[in-house]
DSSP file (Angstrom, degrees, kcal/mol; ACC not computed):
  #  RESIDUE AA STRUCTURE BP1 BP2  ACC     N-H-->O    O-->H-N    N-H-->O    O-->H-N    TCO  KAPPA ALPHA  PHI   PSI    X-CA   Y-CA   Z-CA
    1    1 A M              0   0    0      0, 0.0     2,-0.1     0, 0.0    10,-0.0   0.000 360.0 360.0 360.0 127.4    0.0    0.0    0.0
    2    2 A D     >  -     0   0    0      1,-0.1     4,-2.3     4,-0.0     3,-0.5  -0.424 360.0 -87.1 -99.6-179.0    1.6    3.4   -1.1
    3    3 A A  H  > S+     0   0    0      1,-0.3     4,-3.1     2,-0.2     5,-0.4   0.850 124.9  56.4 -58.0 -40.2    0.9    6.9    0.4
    4    4 A V  H  > S+     0   0    0    125,-0.3     4,-1.9     1,-0.2     6,-0.8   0.911 110.7  43.4 -63.8 -34.8   -2.0    7.5   -1.9
    5    5 A Q  H  > S+     0   0    0     -3,-0.5     4,-1.8     4,-0.2    -2,-0.2   0.879 116.4  47.2 -74.3 -37.6   -3.8    4.5   -0.8
    6    6 A R  H  < S+     0   0    0     -4,-2.3    -2,-0.2     1,-0.2    -3,-0.2   0.921 118.2  40.7 -70.4 -39.9   -3.0    5.1    2.8
    7    7 A R  H  < S+     0   0    0     -4,-3.1    -2,-0.2    -5,-0.2    -1,-0.2   0.905 132.7  18.5 -77.8 -38.9   -4.1    8.7    2.7
    8    8 A T  H  < S-     0   0    0     -4,-1.9    -3,-0.2    -5,-0.4    -2,-0.2   0.618  89.7-122.4-114.2  -8.6   -7.1    8.4    0.6
    9    9 A G  S  < S+     0   0    0     -4,-1.8     2,-0.5    -5,-0.3    15,-0.2   0.670  72.6 126.2  79.0  13.4   -8.3    4.8    0.6
   10   10 A I        -     0   0    0     -6,-0.8     2,-0.4     6,-0.1    -1,-0.3  -0.881  53.0-143.5-113.9 138.8   -8.0    4.8   -3.2
   11   11 A A        -     0   0    0     -2,-0.5    15,-1.0    13,-0.3     3,-0.3  -0.772  19.2-140.1 -95.3 143.3   -6.0    2.4   -5.2
   12   12 A R  S >  S+     0   0    0     -2,-0.4     3,-1.2     1,-0.2    15,-0.2  -0.247  70.7  54.0 -90.5-178.9   -4.2    3.6   -8.3
   13   13 A S  T 3  S-     0   0    0      1,-0.2    14,-0.2    13,-0.2    -1,-0.2   0.850 128.9 -59.8  64.6  33.4   -3.6    2.2  -11.7
   14   14 A G  T 3  S+     0   0    0     12,-1.7    -1,-0.2    -3,-0.3    13,-0.1   0.441 100.6 136.1  76.5   3.9   -7.2    1.8  -12.4
   15   15 A A    <   -     0   0    0     -3,-1.2    11,-0.7    11,-0.4     2,-0.4  -0.291  44.3-141.5 -69.6 160.5   -7.7   -0.6   -9.5
   16   16 A Q  E     +A   25   0A   0      9,-0.1     2,-0.3    -3,-0.1     9,-0.2  -0.987  22.5 171.3-128.4 140.3  -10.7   -0.2   -7.3
   17   17 A C  E     -A   24   0A   0      7,-0.9     7,-1.2    -2,-0.4     2,-0.4  -0.983  44.4 -81.5-147.5 157.0  -10.9   -0.7   -3.5
   18   18 A K  E     -A   23   0A   0     -2,-0.3     2,-0.8     5,-0.2     5,-0.2  -0.439  34.6-169.5 -55.1 114.6  -13.3   -0.2   -0.8
   19   19 A D  E >   -A   22   0A   0      3,-3.1     3,-2.2    -2,-0.4     2,-1.7  -0.723  60.2 -83.4-108.0  79.4  -13.2    3.5    0.3
   20   20 A Q  T 3  S-     0   0    0     -2,-0.8    -1,-0.1     1,-0.3   -11,-0.0  -0.422 114.2  -1.7  51.6 -88.9  -15.3    3.1    3.4
   21   21 A Q  T 3  S+     0   0    0     -2,-1.7    -1,-0.3    -3,-0.1     2,-0.3   0.498 130.1  52.9-110.2  -6.6  -18.9    3.2    2.0
   22   22 A S  E <  S-A   19   0A   0     -3,-2.2    -3,-3.1    -5,-0.0     2,-0.4  -0.785  77.6-116.1-128.9 170.0  -18.0    3.8   -1.8
   23   23 A M  E     -A   18   0A   0     -2,-0.3     2,-0.3    -5,-0.2    -5,-0.2  -0.854  35.8-163.9 -98.7 140.4  -15.9    2.4   -4.5
   24   24 A S  E     -A   17   0A   0     -7,-1.2    -7,-0.9    -2,-0.4     2,-0.4  -0.927   9.3-158.0-127.7 157.1  -13.2    4.7   -5.8
   25   25 A V  E     -A   16   0A   0     -2,-0.3     9,-0.9    -9,-0.2     2,-0.3  -0.998   8.1-178.8-138.2 134.7  -11.0    4.8   -8.8
   26   26 A W  B     +B   33   0B   0    -15,-1.0   -12,-1.7   -11,-0.7   -11,-0.4  -0.964  19.7 151.3-137.7 113.2   -7.7    6.5   -9.4
   27   27 A N        -     0   0    0      5,-1.7     5,-0.1    -2,-0.3    -2,-0.0  -0.770  55.1-100.3-139.3 176.3   -5.9    6.3  -12.8
   28   28 A T  S    S+     0   0    0     -2,-0.2   115,-0.1     3,-0.1     5,-0.1   0.628  84.7 101.6 -82.6 -15.5   -3.6    8.3  -14.9
   29   29 A G  S >  S-     0   0    0      3,-0.1     3,-0.5     1,-0.1    -2,-0.2  -0.161  83.2-112.4 -66.5 161.0   -6.2    9.9  -17.3
   30   30 A I  T 3  S+     0   0    0      1,-0.2    43,-0.1     2,-0.1    -1,-0.1   0.851 117.9  27.7 -65.3 -34.9   -7.5   13.3  -16.9
   31   31 A F  T 3  S+     0   0    0      1,-0.1     2,-0.8     5,-0.1    -1,-0.2   0.247  91.9 107.2-106.0  10.2  -11.1   12.2  -15.9
   32   32 A D    <   +     0   0    0     -3,-0.5    -5,-1.7    -5,-0.1     2,-0.3  -0.139  67.5  68.2 -89.8  37.8  -10.0    8.8  -14.4
   33   33 A N  B  > S-B   26   0B   0     -2,-0.8     4,-1.9    -7,-0.2     3,-0.4  -0.981  85.8-108.7-148.4 165.4  -10.6    9.8  -10.8
   34   34 A D  H  > S+     0   0    0     -9,-0.9     4,-2.4    -2,-0.3     5,-0.2   0.857 115.0  57.0 -58.2 -43.4  -13.3   10.6   -8.3
   35   35 A D  H  > S+     0   0    0      2,-0.2     4,-1.7     1,-0.2    -1,-0.2   0.786 106.3  48.5 -65.9 -29.7  -12.5   14.2   -8.1
   36   36 A A  H  > S+     0   0    0     -3,-0.4     4,-2.9     2,-0.2    -1,-0.2   0.906 110.8  53.9 -65.8 -49.1  -12.9   14.6  -11.8
   37   37 A E  H  X S+     0   0    0     -4,-1.9     4,-1.8     1,-0.2    -2,-0.2   0.881 108.7  48.1 -48.7 -47.1  -16.2   12.7  -11.4
   38   38 A D  H  X S+     0   0    0     -4,-2.4     4,-1.4     2,-0.2    -1,-0.2   0.920 110.0  51.3 -71.3 -42.6  -17.2   15.2   -8.8
   39   39 A W  H  X S+     0   0    0     -4,-1.7     4,-1.1     1,-0.2     3,-0.3   0.923 109.2  51.9 -54.9 -49.3  -16.2   18.2  -11.0
   40   40 A L  H >X S+     0   0    0     -4,-2.9     3,-0.7     1,-0.2     4,-0.6   0.895 106.3  54.3 -55.5 -42.0  -18.2   16.8  -14.0
   41   41 A S  H 3< S+     0   0    0     -4,-1.8     3,-0.5     1,-0.3    -1,-0.2   0.802 108.3  48.2 -65.2 -31.7  -21.2   16.5  -11.8
   42   42 A E  H 3< S+     0   0    0     -4,-1.4    -1,-0.3    -3,-0.3    -2,-0.2   0.664  98.1  73.6 -83.4 -14.7  -21.0   20.2  -10.8
   43   43 A L  H X<  +     0   0    0     -4,-1.1     3,-1.8    -3,-0.7     2,-0.2   0.726  68.0 100.7 -68.3 -29.3  -20.6   21.2  -14.4
   44   44 A S  T 3< S+     0   0    0     -4,-0.6     3,-0.1    -3,-0.5    49,-0.0  -0.463 101.9   0.5 -68.1 124.7  -24.2   20.6  -15.4
   45   45 A G  T 3  S+     0   0    0      1,-0.3    -1,-0.3    -2,-0.2     2,-0.1   0.440  98.1 143.0  76.4   1.4  -26.0   24.1  -15.4
   46   46 A A    <   -     0   0    0     -3,-1.8    -1,-0.3     1,-0.1    -3,-0.1  -0.432  48.3-122.8 -76.8 150.2  -22.8   25.9  -14.5
   47   47 A E    >   -     0   0    0     -2,-0.1     3,-1.8    -3,-0.1     4,-0.3  -0.278  31.4 -95.1 -85.0 174.1  -22.1   29.2  -16.1
   48   48 A A  T >> S+     0   0    0      1,-0.3     3,-1.1     2,-0.2     4,-0.7   0.784 119.6  67.5 -64.9 -27.1  -19.0   30.1  -18.1
   49   49 A G  H 3> S+     0   0    0      1,-0.3     4,-3.2     2,-0.2    -1,-0.3   0.598  79.1  84.2 -64.6 -12.8  -17.2   31.5  -15.0
   50   50 A F  H <> S+     0   0    0     -3,-1.8     4,-2.4     1,-0.2    -1,-0.3   0.926  87.7  51.5 -57.3 -46.6  -17.1   28.0  -13.6
   51   51 A L  H <> S+     0   0    0     -3,-1.1     4,-3.3    -4,-0.3    -1,-0.2   0.925 111.3  45.3 -61.2 -46.5  -13.9   27.3  -15.6
   52   52 A E  H  X S+     0   0    0     -4,-0.7     4,-2.5     1,-0.2    -1,-0.2   0.954 114.8  49.7 -64.6 -41.8  -12.0   30.4  -14.4
   53   53 A T  H  X S+     0   0    0     -4,-3.2     4,-0.6     1,-0.2    -2,-0.2   0.904 111.5  47.5 -67.9 -33.6  -13.1   29.8  -10.9
   54   54 A T  H >< S+     0   0    0     -4,-2.4     3,-1.5     1,-0.2     4,-0.3   0.934 113.4  48.3 -68.4 -51.5  -12.0   26.1  -11.0
   55   55 A L  H >< S+     0   0    0     -4,-3.3     3,-1.7     1,-0.2    -1,-0.2   0.844 100.5  64.0 -62.2 -30.0   -8.7   27.1  -12.5
   56   56 A S  H >< S+     0   0    0     -4,-2.5     3,-1.9     1,-0.3    -1,-0.2   0.724  83.6  79.3 -60.8 -21.9   -8.1   29.8   -9.9
   57   57 A L  G X< S+     0   0    0     -3,-1.5     3,-1.6    -4,-0.6    -1,-0.3   0.802  78.9  71.5 -48.3 -29.7   -8.1   26.9   -7.3
   58   58 A A  G <  S+     0   0    0     -3,-1.7    -1,-0.3    -4,-0.3    -2,-0.2   0.574  84.0  68.7 -68.2 -12.6   -4.4   26.3   -8.5
   59   59 A F  G <   +     0   0    0     -3,-1.9    -1,-0.3    -4,-0.1    -2,-0.1   0.279  68.4 121.4 -96.4   4.6   -3.2   29.6   -6.7
   60   60 A A  S <  S-     0   0    0     -3,-1.6     3,-0.1     1,-0.1    -3,-0.0  -0.422  77.8-115.4 -71.3 151.3   -3.7   28.4   -3.2
   61   61 A P  S    S+     0   0    0      0, 0.0     2,-0.4     0, 0.0    -1,-0.1   0.860 109.6  22.8 -51.1 -35.5   -0.5   28.4   -1.1
   62   62 A Y  S    S-     0   0    0     62,-0.0     2,-0.9     2,-0.0    62,-0.2  -0.998  85.0-143.7-129.7 118.7   -0.7   24.5   -0.9
   63   63 A L  B     -c  124   0C   0     60,-2.5    62,-2.4    -2,-0.4    63,-0.7  -0.753  17.8-142.5 -93.8  97.1   -2.7   22.9   -3.7
   64   64 A E    >>  -     0   0    0     -2,-0.9     4,-2.2    60,-0.2     3,-0.6  -0.265  24.3-108.6 -66.8 150.6   -4.7   19.8   -2.3
   65   65 A A  H 3> S+     0   0    0      1,-0.2     4,-2.7     2,-0.2     5,-0.2   0.827 114.6  50.8 -44.9 -48.5   -5.1   16.8   -4.4
   66   66 A P  H 3> S+     0   0    0      0, 0.0     4,-1.6     0, 0.0    -1,-0.2   0.910 113.6  45.1 -58.1 -43.6   -9.0   17.3   -5.2
   67   67 A E  H <> S+     0   0    0     -3,-0.6     4,-2.5     2,-0.2    -2,-0.2   0.878 110.1  55.1 -74.9 -33.5   -8.5   20.8   -6.3
   68   68 A G  H  X S+     0   0    0     -4,-2.2     4,-1.9     1,-0.2    -1,-0.2   0.941 109.2  47.7 -59.7 -47.2   -5.5   19.8   -8.4
   69   69 A S  H  X S+     0   0    0     -4,-2.7     4,-1.8     1,-0.2    -1,-0.2   0.877 111.2  50.9 -61.2 -35.2   -7.6   17.2  -10.2
   70   70 A R  H  X S+     0   0    0     -4,-1.6     4,-2.8    -5,-0.2     5,-0.3   0.914 107.6  52.5 -69.0 -41.7  -10.4   19.8  -10.7
   71   71 A V  H  X S+     0   0    0     -4,-2.5     4,-2.0     1,-0.2    -1,-0.2   0.893 108.0  52.1 -68.5 -33.6   -7.9   22.3  -12.2
   72   72 A I  H  X S+     0   0    0     -4,-1.9     4,-2.2     2,-0.2    -1,-0.2   0.885 109.9  49.5 -59.3 -41.4   -6.7   19.6  -14.7
   73   73 A C  H  X S+     0   0    0     -4,-1.8     4,-2.0     2,-0.2    -2,-0.2   0.890 111.0  48.3 -67.8 -40.1  -10.3   18.9  -15.8
   74   74 A A  H  X S+     0   0    0     -4,-2.8     4,-3.0     2,-0.2    -1,-0.2   0.885 107.8  55.1 -69.5 -33.9  -11.0   22.6  -16.3
   75   75 A A  H  X S+     0   0    0     -4,-2.0     4,-2.6    -5,-0.3     5,-0.2   0.960 107.7  50.4 -62.2 -45.6   -7.7   23.0  -18.4
   76   76 A K  H  X S+     0   0    0     -4,-2.2     4,-2.7     1,-0.2     5,-0.2   0.926 108.6  52.2 -60.9 -38.0   -8.9   20.2  -20.7
   77   77 A A  H  X S+     0   0    0     -4,-2.0     4,-2.8     1,-0.2    -1,-0.2   0.939 110.1  47.8 -54.0 -48.0  -12.2   22.1  -21.0
   78   78 A A  H  X S+     0   0    0     -4,-3.0     4,-1.5     1,-0.2    -2,-0.2   0.871 107.6  56.4 -59.7 -37.7  -10.3   25.2  -22.0
   79   79 A S  H  <>S+     0   0    0     -4,-2.6     5,-2.3     2,-0.2    -1,-0.2   0.910 109.5  47.1 -55.4 -49.7   -8.2   23.1  -24.5
   80   80 A M  H ><5S+     0   0    0     -4,-2.7     3,-2.1     1,-0.2    -2,-0.2   0.917 107.7  53.4 -67.5 -37.0  -11.5   22.0  -26.1
   81   81 A L  H 3<5S+     0   0    0     -4,-2.8    -1,-0.2     1,-0.3    -2,-0.2   0.916 103.4  57.7 -59.4 -34.4  -12.9   25.4  -26.3
   82   82 A L  T 3<5S-     0   0    0     -4,-1.5    -1,-0.3    -5,-0.2    -2,-0.2   0.394 131.3 -93.8 -72.4  -1.0   -9.7   26.4  -28.0
   83   83 A G  T < 5S+     0   0    0     -3,-2.1     2,-0.3     1,-0.4    -3,-0.2   0.435  81.3 135.0  99.6   6.1  -10.5   23.7  -30.7
   84   84 A N      < -     0   0    0     -5,-2.3    -1,-0.4    -6,-0.1     2,-0.1  -0.643  46.4-135.5 -83.3 143.9   -8.6   20.8  -29.5
   85   85 A T        -     0   0    0     -2,-0.3     2,-0.3    -4,-0.0    -1,-0.1  -0.446  16.2-165.5 -95.4 173.4  -10.5   17.5  -29.6
   86   86 A A    >   -     0   0    0     -2,-0.1     3,-1.3     3,-0.1    -2,-0.0  -0.786   7.6-169.0-155.9 105.3  -10.8   14.7  -27.2
   87   87 A D  T 3  S+     0   0    0     -2,-0.3    -1,-0.1     1,-0.3    -2,-0.0   0.784  93.0  45.7 -69.8 -21.8  -12.2   11.4  -28.4
   88   88 A D  T 3  S+     0   0    0      2,-0.1    -1,-0.3     3,-0.0     3,-0.1   0.157  80.5 138.6-105.7  22.4  -12.6   10.2  -24.7
   89   89 A A    <   -     0   0    0     -3,-1.3     5,-0.1     1,-0.1     2,-0.1  -0.440  61.9-103.5 -62.9 132.0  -14.2   13.4  -23.3
   90   90 A P    >>  -     0   0    0      0, 0.0     4,-1.7     0, 0.0     3,-1.6  -0.303  20.8-121.8 -55.6 134.1  -16.9   12.7  -21.0
   91   91 A E  H 3> S+     0   0    0      1,-0.3     4,-2.6     2,-0.2     5,-0.2   0.833 111.4  59.0 -49.2 -42.4  -20.5   13.2  -22.3
   92   92 A A  H 3> S+     0   0    0      1,-0.2     4,-2.2     2,-0.2    -1,-0.3   0.843 107.5  45.8 -49.5 -40.3  -21.1   15.8  -19.4
   93   93 A L  H <> S+     0   0    0     -3,-1.6     4,-2.5     2,-0.2    -1,-0.2   0.870 111.3  52.4 -78.1 -36.4  -18.3   17.9  -20.6
   94   94 A M  H  X S+     0   0    0     -4,-1.7     4,-0.9     2,-0.2    -2,-0.2   0.883 110.5  46.9 -57.1 -43.5  -19.5   17.6  -24.2
   95   95 A V  H >X S+     0   0    0     -4,-2.6     3,-1.2    -5,-0.2     4,-1.1   0.975 113.3  48.8 -64.0 -55.4  -23.0   18.7  -23.4
   96   96 A W  H >< S+     0   0    0     -4,-2.2     3,-0.8     1,-0.2    -2,-0.2   0.941 112.1  49.3 -57.2 -43.1  -21.7   21.7  -21.3
   97   97 A L  H 3< S+     0   0    0     -4,-2.5    -1,-0.2     1,-0.2    -2,-0.2   0.750 106.0  57.7 -62.2 -19.0  -19.3   22.8  -24.1
   98   98 A S  H << S+     0   0    0     -3,-1.2    -1,-0.2    -4,-0.9    -2,-0.2   0.663  87.4  90.6 -87.2 -17.8  -22.1   22.6  -26.6
   99   99 A E  S << S-     0   0    0     -4,-1.1     2,-0.2    -3,-0.8     0, 0.0  -0.621  93.3 -98.1 -78.7 140.6  -24.3   25.1  -24.7
  100  100 A P        +     0   0    0      0, 0.0     2,-0.3     0, 0.0    -1,-0.1  -0.404  59.2 151.8 -67.1 125.4  -23.8   28.7  -25.8
  101  101 A K        -     0   0    0     -2,-0.2     2,-0.5    -4,-0.1   -54,-0.0  -0.941  40.0-119.6-148.3 168.9  -21.5   30.6  -23.4
  102  102 A F        +     0   0    0     -2,-0.3     2,-0.4     2,-0.0   -54,-0.1  -0.945  33.9 168.9-117.8 128.2  -19.1   33.6  -23.6
  103  103 A F        -     0   0    0     -2,-0.5     2,-1.0   -22,-0.1     3,-0.1  -0.967  39.0-130.7-135.1 150.8  -15.5   33.2  -22.8
  104  104 A Y     >  -     0   0    0     -2,-0.4     4,-2.0     1,-0.2     5,-0.2  -0.842  32.8-167.4 -94.3  95.7  -12.3   35.3  -23.2
  105  105 A L  H  > S+     0   0    0     -2,-1.0     4,-2.6     1,-0.2    -1,-0.2   0.818  77.1  52.1 -64.7 -40.5  -10.3   32.5  -24.7
  106  106 A E  H  > S+     0   0    0      1,-0.2     4,-2.3     2,-0.2     5,-0.3   0.966 113.3  46.9 -60.4 -51.5   -6.8   33.9  -24.5
  107  107 A D  H  > S+     0   0    0      1,-0.2     4,-2.1     2,-0.2    -2,-0.2   0.881 112.7  50.6 -58.0 -36.6   -7.3   34.7  -20.7
  108  108 A L  H  X S+     0   0    0     -4,-2.0     4,-3.0     1,-0.2    -1,-0.2   0.919 109.4  50.2 -68.0 -41.7   -8.7   31.2  -20.3
  109  109 A R  H  X S+     0   0    0     -4,-2.6     4,-1.7     2,-0.2    -2,-0.2   0.886 112.0  46.0 -59.7 -41.1   -5.7   29.7  -22.1
  110  110 A R  H  X S+     0   0    0     -4,-2.3     4,-3.0     2,-0.2     5,-0.2   0.920 113.0  51.2 -74.8 -44.7   -3.1   31.5  -20.0
  111  111 A L  H  X S+     0   0    0     -4,-2.1     4,-3.1    -5,-0.3    -2,-0.2   0.955 111.3  47.9 -55.7 -52.8   -5.0   30.6  -16.8
  112  112 A A  H  X S+     0   0    0     -4,-3.0     4,-1.5     1,-0.2    -1,-0.2   0.851 110.0  50.7 -58.1 -38.2   -5.2   27.0  -17.7
  113  113 A L  H  X S+     0   0    0     -4,-1.7     4,-2.4     2,-0.2    -1,-0.2   0.883 113.5  47.5 -67.1 -43.9   -1.5   26.9  -18.6
  114  114 A Q  H  X S+     0   0    0     -4,-3.0     4,-2.2     1,-0.2    -2,-0.2   0.917 109.8  51.4 -50.9 -49.4   -0.7   28.5  -15.2
  115  115 A G  H  X S+     0   0    0     -4,-3.1     4,-1.7    -5,-0.2    -2,-0.2   0.798 109.4  50.0 -70.6 -30.9   -2.9   26.2  -13.4
  116  116 A L  H  X S+     0   0    0     -4,-1.5     4,-1.8     2,-0.2    -1,-0.2   0.918 109.1  53.3 -72.3 -45.2   -1.2   23.0  -15.0
  117  117 A D  H  < S+     0   0    0     -4,-2.4     3,-0.3     1,-0.2    -2,-0.2   0.917 108.4  49.3 -53.4 -42.3    2.2   24.4  -14.1
  118  118 A R  H >< S+     0   0    0     -4,-2.2     3,-1.7     1,-0.2    -1,-0.2   0.859 106.1  57.1 -68.1 -36.8    1.1   24.7  -10.4
  119  119 A V  H 3< S+     0   0    0     -4,-1.7     8,-0.6     1,-0.3    -1,-0.2   0.829 112.3  41.5 -59.2 -33.2   -0.3   21.2  -10.4
  120  120 A L  T 3< S+     0   0    0     -4,-1.8    -1,-0.3    -3,-0.3    -2,-0.2   0.268 103.6  86.3 -95.2  14.6    3.1   20.0  -11.4
  121  121 A A  S X  S-     0   0    0     -3,-1.7     3,-0.8     1,-0.2     6,-0.2  -0.490  91.4 -75.1-110.7 174.7    5.1   22.3   -9.1
  122  122 A D  T 3  S+     0   0    0      1,-0.2    -1,-0.2    -2,-0.2     3,-0.1  -0.415 117.4  44.1 -61.1 146.2    6.2   21.9   -5.5
  123  123 A G  T 3  S+     0   0    0      1,-0.2   -60,-2.5   -61,-0.1     2,-0.5   0.696  83.8 118.4  87.6  18.6    3.4   22.6   -3.0
  124  124 A S  B <>  -c   63   0C   0     -3,-0.8     4,-2.5   -62,-0.2    -1,-0.2  -0.958  48.6-164.0-117.5 112.3    0.9   20.4   -5.1
  125  125 A E  H  > S+     0   0    0    -62,-2.4     4,-3.6    -2,-0.5     5,-0.3   0.952  91.8  57.5 -60.8 -42.6   -0.3   17.3   -3.1
  126  126 A L  H  > S+     0   0    0    -63,-0.7     4,-2.6     1,-0.2    -1,-0.2   0.933 109.1  45.0 -44.6 -58.1   -1.5   15.7   -6.4
  127  127 A N  H  > S+     0   0    0     -8,-0.6     4,-1.9     1,-0.2    -1,-0.2   0.893 113.2  49.7 -50.5 -51.0    2.0   16.0   -7.7
  128  128 A E  H  X S+     0   0    0     -4,-2.5     4,-0.7     1,-0.2    -2,-0.2   0.911 112.8  48.8 -55.9 -46.4    3.6   14.6   -4.4
  129  129 A L  H >< S+     0   0    0     -4,-3.6     3,-1.0     1,-0.2  -125,-0.3   0.926 109.4  48.8 -59.9 -47.5    1.2   11.7   -4.4
  130  130 A W  H >< S+     0   0    0     -4,-2.6     3,-2.1    -5,-0.3     7,-0.5   0.857 101.7  67.6 -66.0 -33.5    1.8   10.7   -8.0
  131  131 A Q  H 3< S+     0   0    0     -4,-1.9    -1,-0.2     1,-0.3    -2,-0.2   0.756  86.2  66.9 -46.9 -34.4    5.5   10.8   -7.3
  132  132 A E  T << S+     0   0    0     -3,-1.0     2,-0.6    -4,-0.7    -1,-0.3   0.598  95.9  58.3 -75.7 -11.1    5.4    8.0   -5.1
  133  133 A S  S <> S-     0   0    0     -3,-2.1     4,-4.3    -4,-0.2     5,-0.2  -0.920  72.6-167.2-118.6  96.6    4.4    5.6   -8.0
  134  134 A E  H  > S+     0   0    0     -2,-0.6     4,-2.1     1,-0.2    -1,-0.2   0.933  87.2  38.7 -55.0 -51.2    7.3    6.0  -10.5
  135  135 A E  H  > S+     0   0    0      2,-0.2     4,-1.8     1,-0.2    -1,-0.2   0.922 120.0  47.2 -68.8 -40.2    5.6    4.3  -13.5
  136  136 A G  H  > S+     0   0    0      1,-0.2     4,-3.2     2,-0.2     5,-0.3   0.925 112.1  53.8 -60.3 -47.0    2.1    6.0  -12.6
  137  137 A Y  H  X S+     0   0    0     -4,-4.3     4,-3.3    -7,-0.5     5,-0.2   0.903 105.5  49.8 -53.5 -44.6    3.9    9.3  -12.2
  138  138 A L  H  X S+     0   0    0     -4,-2.1     4,-1.7    -5,-0.2    -1,-0.2   0.857 114.8  43.6 -70.9 -34.0    5.5    9.2  -15.5
  139  139 A Q  H  X S+     0   0    0     -4,-1.8     4,-1.7     2,-0.2    -2,-0.2   0.898 115.2  49.3 -80.7 -34.0    2.2    8.4  -17.4
  140  140 A W  H  X S+     0   0    0     -4,-3.2     4,-1.5     2,-0.2     3,-0.3   0.957 112.3  48.1 -61.3 -50.4    0.2   11.0  -15.3
  141  141 A K  H  X S+     0   0    0     -4,-3.3     4,-3.6    -5,-0.3     5,-0.3   0.921 107.6  56.5 -55.2 -45.1    2.8   13.7  -16.0
  142  142 A A  H  X S+     0   0    0     -4,-1.7     4,-2.9     1,-0.2    -1,-0.2   0.897 104.9  51.5 -59.5 -37.1    2.8   12.9  -19.6
  143  143 A Q  H  X S+     0   0    0     -4,-1.7     4,-1.8    -3,-0.3    -1,-0.2   0.911 112.5  45.1 -61.8 -41.8   -0.9   13.5  -19.7
  144  144 A I  H  X S+     0   0    0     -4,-1.5     4,-2.4     2,-0.2    -2,-0.2   0.904 112.4  50.4 -61.4 -46.7   -0.5   16.9  -18.1
  145  145 A L  H  X S+     0   0    0     -4,-3.6     4,-2.3     2,-0.2     5,-0.2   0.951 109.6  52.9 -59.2 -46.5    2.4   17.9  -20.3
  146  146 A L  H  X S+     0   0    0     -4,-2.9     4,-2.4    -5,-0.3    -1,-0.2   0.936 108.8  49.0 -55.5 -44.0    0.4   16.8  -23.4
  147  147 A L  H  X S+     0   0    0     -4,-1.8     4,-2.2     1,-0.2    -1,-0.2   0.866 108.8  53.2 -68.7 -31.9   -2.5   19.0  -22.4
  148  148 A G  H  X S+     0   0    0     -4,-2.4     4,-2.4     1,-0.2    -1,-0.2   0.868 107.6  51.0 -59.1 -38.9   -0.1   21.8  -21.8
  149  149 A D  H  X S+     0   0    0     -4,-2.3     4,-2.4     2,-0.2     5,-0.2   0.857 108.2  52.9 -69.2 -37.1    1.2   21.4  -25.3
  150  150 A E  H  X S+     0   0    0     -4,-2.4     4,-2.5    -5,-0.2    -2,-0.2   0.973 110.7  47.2 -54.7 -52.9   -2.4   21.5  -26.6
  151  151 A L  H  X S+     0   0    0     -4,-2.2     4,-0.6     1,-0.2    -2,-0.2   0.915 113.4  47.1 -57.8 -44.8   -3.0   24.7  -24.8
  152  152 A Q  H >< S+     0   0    0     -4,-2.4     3,-0.7     1,-0.2     4,-0.3   0.864 110.2  51.3 -60.9 -37.0    0.2   26.2  -26.1
  153  153 A D  H >< S+     0   0    0     -4,-2.4     3,-1.7     1,-0.2    -1,-0.2   0.833  98.7  68.7 -75.3 -32.3   -0.3   25.1  -29.7
  154  154 A A  H 3< S+     0   0    0     -4,-2.5    -1,-0.2     1,-0.3    -2,-0.2   0.736  95.6  55.2 -57.5 -21.0   -3.9   26.7  -29.5
  155  155 A A  T <<        0   0    0     -3,-0.7    -1,-0.3    -4,-0.6    -2,-0.2   0.659 360.0 360.0 -79.9 -17.5   -2.2   30.2  -29.4
  156  156 A S    <         0   0    0     -3,-1.7    -1,-0.2    -4,-0.3    -2,-0.2   0.435 360.0 360.0 -85.3 360.0   -0.3   29.5  -32.6
């Protein structure tokens, strides 16, 4: 049992385990964890400002793991708003993105990039937890870096 499992009761690498009264999932994909599922459930009916509010969570003095996961989800949504595709995007995100909203895309892109940088920096619990699983960390970090590249390329 590693530190993520001890602290959260959640198994990584797609495994599931009892988390007291519920089943939890933790995997390397952007939407492959319970915090992402919670974020997606909050998305229904949310206004455009929801993305900026979520991305702003990254600027806490210490970024807790649940907030870090939410920042990553919001960054993926921003990437999709900027024209990047995601074949594996959850239906709730696709529905929300299809509803008319007004965004300052360049501001959103910059905020998403800053948020991703923060998730990978010191003082990010999610980054610290993933570092304890060498193989899982490399896969997880590759997802975040790829998302950052998508956001960067969207500016070109």
